VMD Tcl script that builds the backbone (N, CA, C; Angstrom):
set m [mol new atoms 234]
animate dup $m
set s [atomselect $m all]
$s set {name element resname resid chain x y z} {
  {N N MET 1 A 10.926 -16.042 13.064}
  {CA C MET 1 A 10.876 -16.083 11.704}
  {C C MET 1 A 9.928 -15.233 11.573}
  {N N GLN 2 A 9.904 -14.368 10.245}
  {CA C GLN 2 A 9.525 -13.404 9.801}
  {C C GLN 2 A 7.920 -13.662 9.292}
  {N N ALA 3 A 7.161 -12.944 9.611}
  {CA C ALA 3 A 5.670 -13.440 8.921}
  {C C ALA 3 A 5.965 -13.006 7.195}
  {N N PRO 4 A 5.400 -13.624 6.636}
  {CA C PRO 4 A 5.243 -13.474 5.191}
  {C C PRO 4 A 4.653 -12.265 4.670}
  {N N ILE 5 A 5.371 -11.998 3.684}
  {CA C ILE 5 A 4.978 -10.303 2.710}
  {C C ILE 5 A 3.663 -10.787 1.657}
  {N N VAL 6 A 2.826 -9.845 2.137}
  {CA C VAL 6 A 1.402 -9.827 0.845}
  {C C VAL 6 A 1.069 -8.210 -0.194}
  {N N PHE 7 A 2.001 -8.459 -1.067}
  {CA C PHE 7 A 2.062 -7.598 -2.037}
  {C C PHE 7 A 0.031 -7.508 -2.757}
  {N N ILE 8 A -0.107 -6.412 -2.507}
  {CA C ILE 8 A -1.311 -5.728 -2.996}
  {C C ILE 8 A -1.253 -4.527 -4.047}
  {N N LEU 9 A -1.548 -4.223 -4.946}
  {CA C LEU 9 A -1.091 -3.736 -6.431}
  {C C LEU 9 A -2.662 -2.990 -6.319}
  {N N SER 10 A -2.545 -1.694 -6.387}
  {CA C SER 10 A -3.913 -1.369 -6.374}
  {C C SER 10 A -3.564 -0.324 -7.512}
  {N N TRP 11 A -4.758 -0.248 -9.014}
  {CA C TRP 11 A -4.996 1.011 -9.216}
  {C C TRP 11 A -6.647 1.031 -9.869}
  {N N GLU 12 A -7.193 2.733 -9.231}
  {CA C GLU 12 A -8.001 2.562 -9.405}
  {C C GLU 12 A -9.604 1.590 -8.649}
  {N N ARG 13 A -10.457 1.555 -9.373}
  {CA C ARG 13 A -11.670 0.188 -8.842}
  {C C ARG 13 A -11.986 0.625 -7.168}
  {N N PRO 14 A -12.077 1.368 -6.640}
  {CA C PRO 14 A -11.954 1.652 -5.177}
  {C C PRO 14 A -13.261 0.451 -4.758}
  {N N LEU 15 A -14.505 -0.243 -5.118}
  {CA C LEU 15 A -15.150 -0.911 -4.957}
  {C C LEU 15 A -14.521 -2.214 -4.581}
  {N N TYR 16 A -13.701 -2.856 -5.702}
  {CA C TYR 16 A -12.800 -3.920 -6.061}
  {C C TYR 16 A -11.814 -4.041 -4.960}
  {N N LEU 17 A -11.416 -2.762 -4.838}
  {CA C LEU 17 A -9.963 -2.918 -3.540}
  {C C LEU 17 A -10.531 -2.578 -1.917}
  {N N TRP 18 A -12.129 -2.253 -1.787}
  {CA C TRP 18 A -12.529 -1.761 -0.335}
  {C C TRP 18 A -12.961 -3.292 -0.530}
  {N N ALA 19 A -13.596 -4.491 -1.077}
  {CA C ALA 19 A -13.837 -5.938 -0.967}
  {C C ALA 19 A -11.996 -6.691 -0.739}
  {N N CYS 20 A -11.345 -6.524 -1.317}
  {CA C CYS 20 A -10.122 -7.191 -0.881}
  {C C CYS 20 A -9.645 -6.990 0.036}
  {N N LEU 21 A -9.689 -5.175 0.395}
  {CA C LEU 21 A -8.897 -5.345 1.574}
  {C C LEU 21 A -9.577 -5.759 3.097}
  {N N ASP 22 A -10.727 -5.774 2.689}
  {CA C ASP 22 A -12.242 -6.148 3.644}
  {C C ASP 22 A -11.770 -8.040 4.285}
  {N N SER 23 A -11.647 -8.342 2.612}
  {CA C SER 23 A -11.220 -9.833 3.273}
  {C C SER 23 A -10.382 -10.465 3.738}
  {N N LEU 24 A -9.406 -9.436 3.335}
  {CA C LEU 24 A -7.577 -9.570 3.785}
  {C C LEU 24 A -8.116 -9.646 5.483}
  {N N ARG 25 A -8.275 -8.248 5.581}
  {CA C ARG 25 A -8.615 -7.970 7.386}
  {C C ARG 25 A -9.432 -9.074 8.147}
  {N N THR 26 A -10.339 -9.371 7.471}
  {CA C THR 26 A -11.704 -10.340 8.298}
  {C C THR 26 A -10.914 -11.774 8.002}
  {N N GLN 27 A -10.445 -12.241 6.994}
  {CA C GLN 27 A -10.592 -13.946 7.254}
  {C C GLN 27 A -8.809 -14.141 6.773}
  {N N THR 28 A -7.874 -13.405 7.176}
  {CA C THR 28 A -6.783 -13.928 7.211}
  {C C THR 28 A -6.682 -14.401 8.850}
  {N N LYS 29 A -6.075 -15.704 8.779}
  {CA C LYS 29 A -6.169 -16.399 10.280}
  {C C LYS 29 A -4.493 -16.209 10.445}
  {N N THR 30 A -3.563 -15.841 9.640}
  {CA C THR 30 A -2.099 -16.262 10.463}
  {C C THR 30 A -1.719 -14.754 9.878}
  {N N ALA 31 A -0.209 -14.555 10.691}
  {CA C ALA 31 A 0.206 -13.463 10.709}
  {C C ALA 31 A 0.873 -13.141 9.115}
  {N N CYS 32 A 0.414 -12.067 8.553}
  {CA C CYS 32 A 1.341 -11.609 7.288}
  {C C CYS 32 A 1.869 -9.697 7.490}
  {N N ARG 33 A 2.550 -9.909 6.714}
  {CA C ARG 33 A 2.465 -8.121 6.295}
  {C C ARG 33 A 2.283 -8.005 5.104}
  {N N PHE 34 A 1.267 -6.683 5.010}
  {CA C PHE 34 A 0.530 -6.438 3.848}
  {C C PHE 34 A 1.337 -5.302 3.514}
  {N N VAL 35 A 1.698 -5.437 2.638}
  {CA C VAL 35 A 2.061 -4.089 1.597}
  {C C VAL 35 A 1.351 -3.609 0.778}
  {N N LEU 36 A 0.931 -2.440 0.440}
  {CA C LEU 36 A -0.068 -1.852 -0.312}
  {C C LEU 36 A 0.513 -1.274 -1.174}
  {N N LEU 37 A 0.787 -1.338 -2.599}
  {CA C LEU 37 A 1.142 -0.669 -3.803}
  {C C LEU 37 A 0.192 0.556 -4.138}
  {N N ASP 38 A -0.043 1.645 -4.403}
  {CA C ASP 38 A -0.836 2.635 -5.272}
  {C C ASP 38 A -0.454 2.923 -6.409}
  {N N ASN 39 A -0.983 2.700 -7.890}
  {CA C ASN 39 A -0.567 2.673 -9.133}
  {C C ASN 39 A -0.911 4.185 -9.410}
  {N N ASP 40 A -0.453 5.215 -8.275}
  {CA C ASP 40 A -1.153 6.585 -9.130}
  {C C ASP 40 A -2.733 6.496 -9.388}
  {N N SER 41 A -3.684 6.042 -8.437}
  {CA C SER 41 A -4.946 6.568 -8.666}
  {C C SER 41 A -5.262 7.471 -8.545}
  {N N GLN 42 A -6.049 8.363 -9.537}
  {CA C GLN 42 A -6.877 9.475 -9.111}
  {C C GLN 42 A -7.985 9.497 -8.680}
  {N N ASP 43 A -8.675 8.461 -8.179}
  {CA C ASP 43 A -9.944 8.673 -7.739}
  {C C ASP 43 A -10.190 8.536 -6.597}
  {N N PRO 44 A -10.855 9.654 -5.883}
  {CA C PRO 44 A -10.338 10.082 -4.649}
  {C C PRO 44 A -11.108 8.480 -3.521}
  {N N LEU 45 A -12.241 8.394 -3.800}
  {CA C LEU 45 A -12.412 7.287 -2.853}
  {C C LEU 45 A -11.383 6.443 -2.899}
  {N N VAL 46 A -10.447 6.179 -3.617}
  {CA C VAL 46 A -9.561 4.991 -3.555}
  {C C VAL 46 A -8.635 5.503 -2.519}
  {N N HIS 47 A -8.403 6.283 -2.286}
  {CA C HIS 47 A -7.257 7.320 -1.524}
  {C C HIS 47 A -8.377 7.138 0.200}
  {N N ARG 48 A -9.130 7.651 0.222}
  {CA C ARG 48 A -10.068 6.818 1.626}
  {C C ARG 48 A -10.374 5.916 1.631}
  {N N ILE 49 A -10.501 4.722 0.799}
  {CA C ILE 49 A -10.580 3.580 1.500}
  {C C ILE 49 A -8.943 3.429 1.896}
  {N N ILE 50 A -7.566 3.149 1.566}
  {CA C ILE 50 A -6.808 3.623 1.809}
  {C C ILE 50 A -6.308 4.006 3.304}
  {N N GLU 51 A -6.865 5.044 3.694}
  {CA C GLU 51 A -6.730 5.564 4.536}
  {C C GLU 51 A -7.387 4.742 5.852}
  {N N SER 52 A -8.529 4.512 5.020}
  {CA C SER 52 A -9.252 4.004 6.516}
  {C C SER 52 A -8.673 2.524 7.016}
  {N N PHE 53 A -8.135 1.905 5.985}
  {CA C PHE 53 A -7.569 0.595 6.177}
  {C C PHE 53 A -6.100 1.067 6.895}
  {N N GLU 54 A -5.458 1.979 6.810}
  {CA C GLU 54 A -4.683 1.925 7.366}
  {C C GLU 54 A -4.790 2.777 9.165}
  {N N ALA 55 A -6.080 3.261 9.183}
  {CA C ALA 55 A -6.262 3.743 10.634}
  {C C ALA 55 A -6.425 2.242 10.876}
  {N N ARG 56 A -6.888 1.288 10.154}
  {CA C ARG 56 A -7.146 -0.255 10.918}
  {C C ARG 56 A -5.888 -0.928 11.202}
  {N N ASP 57 A -4.881 -0.288 11.241}
  {CA C ASP 57 A -3.471 -1.123 10.906}
  {C C ASP 57 A -3.484 -2.356 9.786}
  {N N LEU 58 A -3.952 -2.373 9.262}
  {CA C LEU 58 A -4.064 -3.519 8.174}
  {C C LEU 58 A -2.529 -3.685 7.792}
  {N N PHE 59 A -1.904 -2.555 7.616}
  {CA C PHE 59 A -0.456 -2.764 6.340}
  {C C PHE 59 A 0.709 -2.732 7.471}
  {N N HIS 60 A 1.555 -3.157 6.508}
  {CA C HIS 60 A 2.589 -3.232 7.203}
  {C C HIS 60 A 3.233 -1.533 6.742}
  {N N LYS 61 A 2.932 -1.685 5.437}
  {CA C LYS 61 A 3.673 -0.652 4.617}
  {C C LYS 61 A 2.763 -0.197 3.212}
  {N N VAL 62 A 2.776 1.337 2.850}
  {CA C VAL 62 A 1.750 1.789 1.753}
  {C C VAL 62 A 2.487 2.362 0.973}
  {N N HIS 63 A 3.160 2.547 -0.019}
  {CA C HIS 63 A 3.351 3.102 -0.995}
  {C C HIS 63 A 2.523 3.731 -2.087}
  {N N ARG 64 A 2.792 5.174 -2.400}
  {CA C ARG 64 A 1.815 5.952 -3.037}
  {C C ARG 64 A 2.949 6.040 -4.275}
  {N N ARG 65 A 2.309 5.139 -5.325}
  {CA C ARG 65 A 3.505 6.174 -6.574}
  {C C ARG 65 A 3.261 6.749 -7.701}
  {N N LYS 66 A 3.951 7.726 -7.845}
  {CA C LYS 66 A 3.440 9.101 -8.816}
  {C C LYS 66 A 3.087 8.493 -9.563}
  {N N GLU 67 A 3.256 7.558 -10.607}
  {CA C GLU 67 A 3.068 7.342 -11.777}
  {C C GLU 67 A 2.586 5.711 -11.942}
  {N N ASN 68 A 1.515 5.093 -12.766}
  {CA C ASN 68 A 1.095 4.220 -13.395}
  {C C ASN 68 A 2.042 3.205 -13.630}
  {N N SER 69 A 2.728 2.030 -13.440}
  {CA C SER 69 A 3.568 1.496 -13.998}
  {C C SER 69 A 3.286 0.081 -13.739}
  {N N PRO 70 A 3.487 -0.898 -15.071}
  {CA C PRO 70 A 3.253 -2.120 -14.827}
  {C C PRO 70 A 4.057 -2.859 -14.540}
  {N N HIS 71 A 5.416 -2.212 -14.345}
  {CA C HIS 71 A 6.274 -2.989 -13.504}
  {C C HIS 71 A 6.636 -2.336 -11.640}
  {N N ALA 72 A 5.162 -1.915 -11.401}
  {CA C ALA 72 A 5.357 -1.116 -10.040}
  {C C ALA 72 A 5.702 -2.371 -9.078}
  {N N LEU 73 A 5.051 -3.389 -9.162}
  {CA C LEU 73 A 5.758 -4.767 -8.201}
  {C C LEU 73 A 6.809 -4.891 -8.123}
  {N N MET 74 A 7.342 -5.504 -9.715}
  {CA C MET 74 A 8.409 -5.532 -9.569}
  {C C MET 74 A 9.427 -4.974 -9.229}
  {N N GLU 75 A 9.388 -3.796 -9.326}
  {CA C GLU 75 A 10.004 -2.775 -8.346}
  {C C GLU 75 A 10.151 -2.714 -7.069}
  {N N ALA 76 A 8.578 -2.970 -6.507}
  {CA C ALA 76 A 9.073 -3.034 -5.010}
  {C C ALA 76 A 9.366 -4.329 -4.385}
  {N N VAL 77 A 9.114 -5.155 -5.021}
  {CA C VAL 77 A 9.707 -6.634 -4.415}
  {C C VAL 77 A 11.288 -6.278 -4.232}
  {N N ARG 78 A 11.817 -5.999 -5.349}
  {CA C ARG 78 A 13.670 -5.309 -5.183}
  {C C ARG 78 A 13.836 -5.355 -3.991}
}
mol reanalyze $m
mol bondsrecalc $m
mol representation Tube
mol addrep $m
């Protein structure tokens, strides 16, 4: 049985993103595959945070979208 997939939708708000990812990294006790969808964040700090958690192998996959869309999550699930 494969580990469940957890989708994380991100857009700007680097402090909230860091808090969310740090909690997932430190508090998740079961095997999960984390998929991050960055919805075209322009803040350079967001990109640094994502890269730092990529370096820690938190993510199964990272999608960096080229536009901010309210449909990003549904598109990724399909």
